N, C-alpha and C positions, 0 to 999 in steps of 0.2 A: 484424376486430380488435375486441376488447372495449373498451368505453368505461371509462375510469378515473374514479372519483369521488374528488376530493381533499378531505380534511377539514383542510387546512392553515389555520391562523389567519392572517387578513390584518390589515393595519393600517388598515382603514377606520374612519373616525370618523363619528358621527352617532347618531340615534335611530331605533328601529324604529317602524313604523306603530302597533303595539300600545302602545308606551310613550307616543306622542303622543296616542292616543285616551284612554288612562287619565288623562293630565294634563288634557285638554280636559273630560273627564267630571267631574273633581274641581272644576275652575273653574266649570262649569255648576251644580253643587250649591251651591257657595259663593255664587254670584250669586243663585240662587233663594232662599236664606235672607236675603241682604242687601237685596234689592229692596223688600220690604214696609217695612223700617225706613227706607229712603230716602224713601218716600212720606210717612211720619209726620213726618220731619224737615223735609221741604219745606213741609208745612202749617204747622208751628210757626214756621219762619223767615219764611214769607210773612206770617203774622199779626204777628210781631215787627217785620218790615220796614215794614209799613203803619203800625204805631204809631210807629216811629222817624221815618218820613217826616212824619206828622202833627205830631209834636213839633218837628221841624225847621222846618216851615212856621209853627207857632205862634211859635217863637222869632224867625223872620224877620219876622212881622207885628209882634211886640213891638219889634224893633229899628227897623223902618220907622216905627212910631209915635213913637219917641224921635227918630230922625234928622229926620223931616219935621214934627215937632210937631203931628201929627194923630191923630185917634182911628181905630183900626182895629177892625172888628167881625168876629167869627168865628161862623159858623152851622154847626153840625154836625147832619147828618141821618143816617138809617139807612144811606144809600148813599154818603155822601161829605161834603164840607165846602166852604164858600165863605168866602173872606177878602175883605172890602170895606173900602175907605177911606171915611172919613166924606164923605158927599155922593153915595154910591151907586156909585162906580167899583169894579168887581170886579177885584181883583188876582190872585186865584187861585181856580179852581173845580176841585176834584179829586174823583174817584170812588174808592172803596175797591176793591181788587182783588176778583176773583170769589171768592166763598166767604167774604168778610169783611164784617161790618156793624157799625155802632155800635148799642149796646144801646138807645139812646134819642136824642132830639134835644135840643140845648141851644144857647144863644148867649150870648156875652159879648164884652166890649170890652177893648182895651188902650189906655190913655191915654198922652200924651206923657211921663209920668213913669215909664213901663214897668209901672205897676200895672194889674192887671185890675180890672174893676168887681166881680167876684166870683170866688172860687175855684171851680174845676171839676174833676171827675173824669170823664173820657170813657172808657167801657169799650168796647173793640173785641172782637168775638167771632167765631170761626170757626163754620161750620155744624156742626162736630162738638163744639162746646161749649167749646173752649179760649178763655181770656180773657186780655186784656192791657189795662193801664190807662195812660192818659196823664193826668197830674195837673198842674194849674196852681195854684200856691200863691196864697192870697187876698191876702196883704200884699206879698210880694216879687215875685210873678209868675213864680217859677221853674218851668220846665216839666221834668217828669221822666217817664220811662217805667218802669212796674213790671209 
């Protein structure tokens, strides 16, 4: 008996393997273009995050100086910074994340009046040359990130 081939349309729902492979290919191309941009954003936010953390710790040292009526000194080096209470007790010792360094070294103090002994601009720099600045105003002691 000859075999019959039926070309009747069925009500099956779903995607064919070819359709799925095309969609996966399109997604792969989009990811290939987006991935390099993600790397650049990660470097930028890593630098900005380090600057924000430094600024927050400077504000904290300033507040502790006011609360405790003591002088706090901040020493910034290429690889990190140290916050000390007058008398030598280290309050915080922090290294910058990998790939980020301070452009130079500096030191200054916060007095119990919240004023610094001098205004400072601390430049943080990533190894690819991007820069971010943490400024301490000389009179008010206001700490900002630019």
